[in-house]
N, C-alpha and C positions, 0 to 999 in steps of 0.2 A: 516899256510895258507891253506885254503880249496882248493879242486880240481878245482872249477870253477874259483877262483881268479888266481890260478897258470896257468891254461890253457889260461886265458885271457892275462896274462903277456907274456907267450910264444908266443901266436898269434901276439900280438903287436910287439914283438921283431922280429919275422920272417917277418912280413909285412915290417918293417923298413929296415932290413938287406937284405932280399931275394926278396922282392916285393910281390904283392898281388897274382900273378899267379904261383909262384914257387910251385912245388909238396909238399914240406914240409909245406908251408903256408896253402895250401888246406887241408893237413892232420890235421893240428892244428885246422882249422875251423871245419872239420868233427868231430874231437874228442870233441871239445867244444859243438857242436850240440848234440852229444851223452850224454854229461853231463847234458845239459839242459833237455833232455828227462828223464834222471834218476831223475831229480829234479821236474819233472812234469811241466816244463816250455815249453809246446809244441809249443806255438806261437813263442817263441824265437828260438826254435829248427827248426821250419818250415822255418823261415826267413833265417837262416844260411844255412840250407840244400839246399834251392833253389839257394842261391848264389854259393855254392860249385858245384852244378849240372850244372849251367849255365857256370861256368868257365871250368869245366872238359869237357863239350860238345865242347866248343870253342877250348881248348888246345889239348884234346886227341881224340875227335870225339865221335859220338853217340854209337859206338860199343865197345869201350874200356872197359875192366873189371871194372876199377874204376868208370867209368861213370855209368855202369849198377848197381854197388853197391850203388852209390849215388841215383839213381832213386828208388831202392828198399827201401833204408832207408827213403827217403822222403815219399814214399807210406805208410810206417809204421807210420810215424808222421801224415799223413792225417787220418789214422785210429784212432789214439789217439785223434784227434780233431773232430772225427765223420764225416769227409769228405770222406765217403765211395765211392762215385761215382768218386772222384778224385783219390782215391787209386786204384779203379778198373781199371781206364784208364791207370794209370802208370804201374800197375802190369801186365796188359795184354801186354803192349809194351815190358816190360822187359822179359816176358816169351817168346814172339815171337823172340826177338833178341837172347836170350840164346839158344833156340831151333836151330836157324840158325847157331850160332857160335859154340856152345858146343855140340849140339846133344840132343836128347830127354832123354837120360839116365844119363846125367851128374848130379852130386849132386846139383849143383847150379840151373840147370833147374828144378829138382824135387822140390827144395825149393821154386822156383818161382811159380810152380803149386800149392803147398801147401798154399802159401801166398794168391794167387788169390782165392782159394777155401774158405779160411776163410773169405775173403772179400765178396764173394758171399753170405755166410751165414749171414754176417752183413747186407746185403742188402735184406735179406729175400728170396734170390734165392736158396732155399735149395736143389732143384732137380739138379741144376747146380753144387752146392757144392758137392753133393753126387757123381755125375758122375766123377768129377775131383779128389775127394779124393779116390775113388775106384781105379782110374788109378795110382795115386801116391803110394797107398798102394801096389798094385800088382807089380809095378816096384821096390819099395824098398825091398819087400820080395825077388824078383828075384835077385837083385844086392847085397843087404846087408845081407839078411837072416832074419828069423822070429824074432830073439831075439835082433837085433840091436836097440839101443835107438831111432833112427829116424823111424824105422819101428813101434815100439810101440807107438810113438807119432802119427803116421799116423792112427793107429788103434783107439787110443783114440779120435782123431779128427773126424774120420768117425763115431764113436759111438755117438758123440755129434750131428752130423747131422741126424743120424737115430732118435735120440730123438726128434729133431726139426720137423721131419716128422711124429712123432707118432709111429715109428717102435720100440716099447720098448723091444720086445723080441729080435730083432736083436741087440739093444743097450746092453741088458743084456748079451747076448752071447759074444759080442766083449769085453765088459768091464771085464767080468769074465776071459777071455783069457789074456787080458792085465795085470790084477791084478796078476794072477798066474805066468806069466812070470817075472813081476817086482819083486815079492817075491823071485823068483828063481835066478834072475840075479843081483838084488840089495840087498835089505834087507827089513824086515818088517817095519822098522821105517824110511826108506829113504823117502824124501818128495814126490817123484814121486809115490812111492807105496802108501803112505797115501792119495795122491790125487786120485789115482785109487780107493781106498776103498771108499772115499767120493762120487765119481761119481757113483759107483755101488750102494751105499746106496740110493742115490737120485732116481736111476732107479727102485730099489725095491719099493720105495714109489709110483712111477708112475704106477707100476704094481699091486699096492694094497697089496704088501708083507710087511706090516708095522712092523711086528715082526722082520723080517730079516733086514729091514732098521734100526730099533732101535738098534739091536745088533751091527751092523757094525758102526753106528754113535757113539755109546758109545765108541767103540774101537778107532775110529778116534779122538774123543775128548780127550780121555786120552793120546793118543800119541802126539797130538798137544800141550796139556798142558805141557807135559814132555819135548818136544823138543823146542817149541817156546815160552812157557810161557802163562799165563792166559790172557794177554792183547793184544796178537798179533791178527791182523785182521782175519787170518785164523782160529784161535781158537774161536773167537767170531762168525764167520760164522758157525763153527761146533756146537757151543752151540745153535744158532738160529735154525739150521737145525734139531737138536735133539728135540728141543721144538716143531717143526712142527710134528715130528713123535709121540711124546707124545700126542699131540692133536688128531692125526689120530687114536690113540689107545684108546682115551677116558680118558687119564691120564691128566686131565685138571689142577689139582693142581701142578703136576710135570712140566707141560708146563709153567704154570704161574710163578712158582718159577725160572725156567731157564730164561724165558724171562725178568723178573725183573732184574736179574743179568746182562744179555746182555744189556738191556736198560741203566742201571746205568753205566756200563763200557763204552758204546758208548758215552753217554753224557759227561763223564769225559775225554775221549780220543779225540773224534771227534767234540764235541759241540752239542748243542741242535738242530741245523738246518741242520745237515748233513743228506743226504738221508738215510743212513743206520740207523741213530738214529731214524728218522721219521718212517722207516719201523718197527723197534723194538717197537715203541710206538703203531703203528697200530696192530701189532701181539698181544701185551700185552692187549690192549683194547678188542680185539676180544675174547680172552680166558677168560678175566674177565667177560665179558657179558655171555659167555657160562656157566661159573662156577656159576654165580649168578642165572641163569635160572634153572640149575640143583638143586641147593639148594632150590629154591622156589617150584620146583616140588616135592621134598622130604618132605617139611614141610606141 
């Protein structure tokens, strides 16, 4: 029996034995909503999370920790559905309540600030996101220390906002620091370290450092093939990203070869009409046109 079926069965039994408003029934509903999210069933998750939130507000009140967690989880689902204005409204409410109840420096308050900052970014409010992310980072450094995983996540998140604002040197400095710390505290092949390498490689490309980008992207691709396998989405992203660097370096045959491989794998795994497959097709067509033009110029 899969997780969704089991959780549905537990929920129905708890509703029957305990009633719809019992804490254990609500916990089962919240758990099933989380499973829906994991399965990509965000509309089903949204519906269930709204129901849980309404019941917790009625039974526990607006300021109870479980109510605030329900609000936060529903906001995350709104983000998954692209309802960023709804997410912003809910996250702002959670943040103000947590500041009032827990204080500005509590981990849950800081997480609410971080969540709202990400939503600001999704809404294109990059200056607001930057301001909030700087505040979260400074507080996490002060409370948790420079090497804590949450501090490093805040640094990486701020670096992304710097990139969105075109501050690529600031992005590079921050991502280099995150990468060095993750290598030191985790390992070279830890997923978070590999992600940091991939982010820094992208920033090198934005700065025109295409040789540095190529070198790092080759390393990331080899690690992801080794750890995740050739067909994992992150491996395919790394292949596509390396193809871009090859193109930037004028290595159009290498770019074309890699993009053909990515395109074939994405067709096989995702189908012909998936956005990632279509993007691969567009990249491949572009480099084929460039390569044909180069050959014509040489003939």
